Each structure stands twice: as structure tokens, then as C-alpha cells.
C-alpha positions as CSV (number, residue, x, y, z in Angstrom):
1,X,-99.3,-1.1,-53.1
2,X,-96.2,-2.8,-52.5
3,X,-95.4,-5.8,-50.3
4,X,-93.2,-4.1,-48.0
5,X,-92.2,-6.3,-45.1
6,X,-91.6,-3.5,-42.9
7,X,-95.0,-1.9,-43.3
8,X,-96.6,-5.3,-43.0
9,X,-94.8,-5.8,-39.8
10,X,-95.7,-2.3,-38.6
11,X,-99.2,-3.0,-39.2
12,X,-99.3,-6.4,-37.4
13,X,-97.7,-4.7,-34.5
14,X,-100.2,-2.0,-34.4
15,X,-103.0,-4.5,-34.4
16,X,-101.5,-6.6,-31.6
17,X,-101.0,-3.4,-29.4
18,X,-104.6,-2.4,-30.1
19,X,-106.0,-5.7,-29.2
20,X,-103.9,-5.8,-26.1
21,X,-105.2,-2.5,-25.1
22,X,-108.7,-3.5,-25.6
23,X,-108.3,-6.6,-23.6
24,X,-106.8,-4.5,-20.8
25,X,-109.6,-2.2,-20.8
26,X,-112.2,-5.1,-20.5
27,X,-110.1,-6.6,-17.7
28,X,-110.1,-3.3,-15.8
29,X,-114.0,-3.0,-16.3
30,X,-114.4,-6.5,-15.1
31,X,-112.4,-5.9,-12.0
32,X,-114.0,-2.5,-11.4
33,X,-117.4,-4.2,-11.6
34,X,-116.5,-7.1,-9.2
35,X,-115.1,-4.6,-6.4
36,X,-118.4,-2.9,-6.8
37,X,-120.2,-6.1,-6.4
38,X,-118.1,-6.9,-3.4
39,X,-118.5,-3.6,-1.7
40,X,-122.4,-3.8,-2.3
41,X,-122.5,-7.2,-0.8
42,X,-120.4,-6.3,2.2
43,X,-122.7,-3.3,2.9
44,X,-125.9,-5.3,2.8
45,X,-124.2,-7.9,5.0
46,X,-123.1,-5.2,7.6
47,X,-126.5,-3.6,7.6
48,X,-128.1,-6.9,8.3
49,X,-125.6,-7.5,11.0
50,X,-125.8,-4.1,13.0
51,X,-129.2,-5.2,14.7
52,X,-127.8,-8.4,16.1
53,X,-124.6,-6.8,17.0
54,X,-126.6,-4.2,18.9
55,X,-128.2,-6.7,21.2
56,X,-125.7,-9.2,21.7
57,X,-124.7,-9.9,25.4
58,X,-121.7,-11.7,27.0
59,X,-119.6,-11.5,23.7
60,X,-115.9,-10.7,23.7
61,X,-113.3,-9.5,20.9
62,X,-109.9,-10.3,21.6
63,X,-110.6,-10.8,25.3
64,X,-112.4,-7.4,25.5
65,X,-116.1,-7.5,26.3
66,X,-118.5,-5.9,23.6
67,X,-120.4,-3.3,25.4
68,X,-119.8,0.1,23.5
69,X,-121.3,1.1,20.4
70,X,-117.8,1.1,18.8
71,X,-117.3,-2.6,19.8
72,X,-120.7,-3.5,18.6
73,X,-119.9,-1.9,15.2
74,X,-116.4,-3.8,14.9
75,X,-118.5,-7.0,15.7
76,X,-121.0,-6.3,12.8
77,X,-117.9,-5.5,10.6
78,X,-116.2,-8.8,11.4
79,X,-119.4,-10.6,10.6
80,X,-119.7,-8.7,7.4
81,X,-116.2,-9.6,6.4
82,X,-116.9,-13.2,7.2
83,X,-120.1,-13.4,5.1
84,X,-118.1,-11.7,2.2
85,X,-115.5,-14.4,2.4
86,X,-118.0,-17.2,2.5
87,X,-119.9,-15.8,-0.3
88,X,-116.6,-15.4,-2.4
89,X,-115.5,-19.0,-1.4
90,X,-118.7,-20.6,-2.3
91,X,-119.0,-18.7,-5.7
92,X,-121.9,-16.5,-4.8
93,X,-120.2,-13.4,-6.1
94,X,-119.0,-13.6,-9.8
């Protein structure tokens, strides 16, 4: 009704706050989606690396021979980490 500068400023402030909240929500959704994609990629890489890690011979991690199941799984995890880092570096995961 009236051109009240205080009401107009309040309305602009509310609009800015609403837009900021909507942008933050979208950013959080995007970050969650990216984490889910990275996690899924890492799990697939781990599953692909396990058979090879179980059959390797004469490998060492930090100077310790890879002979136990635990060491072999650690090796597979290292390979999965490396695969994820390479995929992220080369832009294969968006």
C-alpha cells in the first residue's frame, strides 16, 4: 500500500535469505551426490582389485611381505584409492 522503505528492505532481505538457503541446499545435495559417486567408484575398484591382490607373490607394503589375507586386502584398498585418485584427476567422476 505505502512505499515504506523499511518494509521494502525487509522484503529484499527475506528474498536474499531464501535464495541463499536454496543455493546452500542445492550445494549440499550436489556434494552428497558426488560423495556417493566416489564411494560407488571406490567400491567397484576394490572389487576389481581383490582377485589380483589375492594372487600376488613377492610383493611388499612398507617393507613387509604381502602374505596374509589382511595384507592382501590392504593392497587391494591401496589400489582402489589410487584408481579413485586417478579418476578424479582425469575428470572421469563429475
